[in-house]
N, C-alpha and C positions, 0 to 999 in steps of 0.2 A: 504494500500500500504506500503510495507516494504522498508526500506532503506538498500542498500548493499554497501560495500566498497571492493575494489580490494585486499587490504591487511590490516593487523592489524594496521600497521603504519598509513595508511590513516584514519582508524577509530579513532585512538587515537588523531590524529591531529584535526579531526573534533570536538571531545569531548572537547579537551583543548581550541580550538578556541571559541566554544560556551560558555564555562564557563567564559572565559575572557570577551567576548562580552556582556554577560548578567550579569556580575559582581557577580558571585557565585563561591564558592570554592568547589572542588570535592575531593573525596578520592577514590582511586582504592581499591575496596573490594577484587576482585579476578582477576587474569590475568594469562593466560596460552596460549599455542599454539592454543587452541580450544575455549577459552571463554574470555570475557572481561566484567567486572562488576564494575560500579562506583556508588557512592551515594553522596549526598550532605554532606559536612563536618559538617553542623549544626545538632545537635541531634534532633530527632523527625521530621525532614523534610522528606516528602515522595518522593522527587525527586530522581530518579534513572535511570540507563540505563543498560540493559543486552544485550549483543550480543554474537553470537556463530558462529563458522566457518560453512560454507556450505560444507557438506560432499563431499569429492573428489576434493575439490578446496582449494585455500588459501583465498577465499573471506569470509568476515564477514557480517552477517545480523543482524540488530537490531531486537531483539525479543520483548523487553519491553522497553518503554521509557516514564517515567512519568515526564513531563516537569513542573509540578506544584510545585512551591516552597512555603512553608508556613513560611519560615524564611525570614529575611530581608536582602537585599543585602547590607545594611548599616553595617552589622556585619563582613564585609570582613577583613581578617587579613592584616596588613600592607605589608606583604611579598607576597601578591597575585600576580601571574604572569599568 
């Protein structure tokens, strides 16, 4: 079952909320009108998310979401928000 969001703003809000809630930092790898890709800020951590626009709409669908972090949430930068 895929997750969809009505707008890119809705998707990015979800991603940021999840990162703060789970105490991990993310880095936006690629962002455009048609795609959004984030990875964990810690090197070698496989956690990532890739979403793309559904053709003919402004809705975004998560295509790949690896929720598993191999890094420690204790490594959070003091400026984490």
